[in-house]
N, C-alpha and C positions, 0 to 999 in steps of 0.2 A: 870329252871322248866322242870318237866319229869313226863311222865305217868308211874307208877309203875304197874297198872293192868288195864285191859279192859275185860267186860263181854258185850257179845252180846246176846239177847234173840229174835228169830223170828225176825232177821234184815236181810235183803235181803236172802242170800242164807243160814243163820246159824240158826238151831233150838235152838243151845245154843252154847256158845263157849268161854271159859275164857284164858287168854293170860297175863302171867306175863313178865314184862318188866324192862330192866335196864337202867340206864343212857349211854350215846354214842351212837355210831352206832347199828343198828339191821336191819338185813336183811331177808326178806321174799321171799321165793323163791319156785316157782311152776308154772306148766302149766298156761296158759291163761284158765280163766273161773273157776277158782277153788277157789276164794274168797279173794285173797290178797286185791285189790282194795275195796271190801267190808267193810274189817277193818278198811282201812285208812279213807274210807269215812265216816264211823261211828264217828271216832274221829273229823275229821273235822266238823261234823255235831254238835258234841256235844260243840264245840268252836263258831262256827258262827250261829247255827239253821238254817242252809242252807246245801244242797248238791251242790257239783261241776259238778255233772252228770245231775241230775233230778231237776225240777221246783217244783213238788209237792211231798207229803210224802208216796203217796200211792205206788209207786214202792218200798219203802224202807221196807214195811211190808212182810214178807213171805207169798208167796201164801197160803191160807187157814187160816192164822193167822188174829186175830183181831186186833192186836196192836204188835209194837215192843218196846223193851227196850235196851237202850243203858247205861251201868255203867262205872265209870273209877275212880281211886284214883290217884289224882294228887299230887306230891310234889313241895313245893314252900318253900325256905328257911328254909327247916327242917320240913315245917309242911304239913300234908297231909288234902286234902279236898277230899270228896266223892262226885260225882257229878252222878246223873240219870236223865235221860230223856226218858220219854213214850210217842211214838207216835202212836196216832189213827187217820187214816185217816178220813177227814171231820170234826175232832174236834180239839180244842186246845190243844197243846202238854201241859204236865203235867211234872214238874220238882221238883227235889229234891235236897236239899244242905246239906251235912253232916245228909242224911237220913231224914230230915225236908221239908216238903213242903213249897214251895215258890209260892207267889200270881200269878206270871206269870214266863213263860220260861225264858223271856230274863234276868231277875234277875241272871242268873247263868252265864253271858256273862262275860268274864274277867277272870273266874276261871280257865279256860284253853286256852292259845292261841296257835295256830298253825299257820304256813305257809305249804302250799301246793303246791308242783310242780307236774304238770300232764300233759299228752299230750294234754289235753284240752287248756293249757295256749296258744297255738299259737292263739286261738282266740282272745286273748287279744290284740294282733297286726293286725291280718287279719281278724278279725271279724266285727260285727255292734258296733255302739258306746255303746249299752246297755250293752255289755260285759265290757267295760272299765269303763262304771258307776258302774256296779256292783263290780268291782275290787276294786275303790276307797270306795264305801261305804263299803263293808266288812271291809277292812283296817281301815276305818275310826271308826267304831263299835269296832274293835280287840282293837283299842289304844284309843278309849273312849265311854265305853258301853252306854252311855247316848243316844247315837246318834241312838241307835237301837228304841228308843221310838219316836225321831223325824222323822226316815224314816216311822215309823208305822203311825204317825199321818199325815204326808203329803201323804201317799199311800192312806190313809182313804179319808182324803178331795179330793184329785186329783178324786179318785173313784166316790164319790158323785158329784162333778161338772160335771166330764163328763157324767155321767147318766143324770143330769139337762139337759145339752145341747143337749144330745141324744135324750132324750123325746120331746125337744122342735123342734130338727129338724125333728122328724118323724110327731109332730103335724102339723108342717108347709107344709111339704110336703102332708100330707092327706089333708089338708086345700086347699091347691093348685089344688090337682085332682078332690077335689069334687066341685070346683069352689064357695067355700062358706066362710064365715068369721071364724066360729068356731073353724078351726084348728089355724087360727092366733091368735085369742083372747084367746085361751087356751095355745099356746106358750108363749104370751106375760106373761100371768098367771103365768106360771111356771118359767119365766126368773126374777120375781121380787125378787126372794131368791138369785139371783146369786152374788149380791154384799156380802153377808153375806159369802158366801162361798169364795168370792174372797180374803177378807181380812185374812180369816182361811189359805187360801193357801199361800199368801204373808209372814204370819208369820213363818209359818214351811217351807215354801221353802227358805226364807231368810237365816233361822238357818243352813238348810242342804248345801246351796251354800257356805255359810261362812265356814262351816267346811271344805267343799271340797277344797277351796282355801287355806286355812292354811296348809292342809295336804299336797297339791300338791307343797307348796313352801317348805315344811319342806322333802318331799320326793326327791326334786328336785337333792340335791347334791348325796345324797345314790345311785340314779340312775345312775348318770353319773360315778361315781365311780365303780359302780358293772358291767356296761357295759363294761368300759375301763379293768376291769380285766378278765371278760368272753371273750372278743373279742380279748384281747392282743392289745389295742390300734387300734381297728378297726375304730375309729371315734368318735363322740361326740353325745350323743342321748339326746334329750331334752324334758321334758314334760311340757304341758302348758294346762290351763283350759279354756274352749271356753264355754261361755255361751249365752242363749237368750237375756240377759239383756245387753249384750255388743252392744254399740250403732253400732259398724261396724262389729260386729263379732269376733275381735281380741282385743279389747279395755281392757285396765288394768280395773280390778275391785278392789274394796276395800272390805274387809271382815267384814267392819261395816253391823251388822245385820238390823240398822234402814235403812240404806241407799240403802241395797239391799231389804228391804221389800218395800220402797217407790218405787223403781225402777220396782219390780215386779208387783205391784199394778197399776202402771202408763202403763206397757206393757199389762196387762190384759184389762184394759179400752180401751186402743186404738184398742187393737184387738177383741174386743167383736163383731163387725159385722161379720168377718171373721170367729170367733169361732163358732155363732150361725147359720152361713151358713154351715160350716162343720161338726159341731156336736162334737167338741173333743177341749180340752185345749192346746194352741199353744205356749204356754210360761211357764217356770219353770225347776227346775232341772231333769224333767224326759225327756228333750229334749238336756240336755248339752252332752257335749263330752270332752274327755281327748285326747288332739292333742300329737302326737309322732313324733318327728323328728330326723331322722339322718342326721347330718350337715344340709344343707339346704332343705331337701327333707322330705317329710311326709314318715314314715316307710311304712305304709300301700299303697300298690300298687307299691313302689319303692325297697323295701329292698329285697335282695336276702332271699331263705330259712334260710340258714345259719345266715344271719344277723337277721333275724325276729327270729329265736330261741334265738339268743343270746340278744334280747331285752326283748323277754317273760322271759328267764332267770333273766336277770336283774331288771325287774318289781319284781319278787318274792324276790331276794336277797335284793333288797332296802327295801322291805316289812319288812323281817326280821331284816335288820338294824336298820330301824327307830324304830320298835317296843322293838327292845333290848336295845336302847338308853332312852326307855321314860318308864321302867318298866320291869316285867318279860321277860324273854329271851323266846320266843315261841319253840315249839317242831316243828322240820323242818320233813316234810313228802314228800319224792321224791318217787312218785308212778309211777313205770315203765318209767322214764324218761331217763335213760341211753339208752335203746333200740333205742331213737330217736336222739340221739347225735353221732357225730363222735369222735373218739379217743381223738381228742385234748380237745374239750369241756367237756367231761366226767372227765378228767383229772384235769382242771382247776375248774370245779362244786366240784368236791369232794375236794379238797386243800381248797376251799373257806367256805366250811360249815363243813368240819372235826372235827373242835374244837367245834361244838355246843353241849349244854348240853345233846341232845338228838335228832337221827336222825334215822328216820325210812324209810327204802328203800325198796320197792318192783321191783323183776324182775322175767322173766322167766326163765333167763340164769344166775348162779352166777357169771360167768366169765365177765359178762357186767359190774360188780360194781367194781369201781377200790380200789386198794389194801386200801388206806386212809379210806374207809368206811367200809371194812370188820371188823365186829363186832360179836356181837350174831347172830347166824342163826336159823332160823325157817323155817321148810317145810310145805307149805299148799298144802292139797290134800284133795278131798272127804269132804268138809267141818270139817276138822279137821287141827289145828294148833298146832304142835309139835316142842319143840326147841332140836335141835341137836348138838349145840355147844355153 
């Protein structure tokens, strides 16, 4: 798989730009702030329907414009697909596949696969659990696009359930402050529908947890191999999924969806008093964690800066190898990564990915890019992208 062409209209800093691409490595060179990352971000967004830099669409639309458009021509097994995504802040994105509208934007997922390396990847190791949950879910959707719907359904039910708990919590507080029963009776009435939301949350949550468990099991061997290659035998890295549904926090969980749904239902019922008191949902995949260990110690808090970078790179390389083993090979995007790495890690990373179908590299200094990835050369400046080699 490779991207033959990409066009942006009013995306980030670009009023309009069109770039023709080739298989193999391509290097985009230019000073910081000229739009190199914006171009890579657009391709990543087209593949995942999300940005690796921001959580909302508003910053992606150029100042003064009402919408942004991303178009790309993707080649897979000799067949071309034309993808188009229109971003309108505050509204649902609109998508086209081969110039025909699709009912929902997520129906284009899987047409383009990317694995994006960026300086932000260090947060996969050192950041909050939400960063690692996002990593799992994006990889899960790239591997099996149906999980985009599962995630959307779970998030919708969780939002509704939390709103109900919050309303009840505020009503109870108002009742206590007023020394009356109205707040208490109103809260009780609100909570009568909680059982319905519990059943929906258990069903969608079980499906998502099962998918994550299966993913972590499949990812493990690739992660260990990738870390060994990046660190040159610097230890053994291990990933494990920790769920709020585990009795002791570390117990093995089955990926059986019926069993998981029953566990989540029981956990919600048991935690009902605490949830009502706190006004939020305390169990479910939104509170789970991907645990990373280097040897016997957790990576977070114990790994050195170099070791942390090696784990972050290994996570992305493992994603690439897993996706390649189960379908179309992803496009690799290395966004300003080499400036963050020492010379040894630069060369090892380049050797590991140099044979990919397509590798897109951004850098401020061309000399930072190892010889193995020196291919097509593009200069990026003042909102223009110009091929020079």
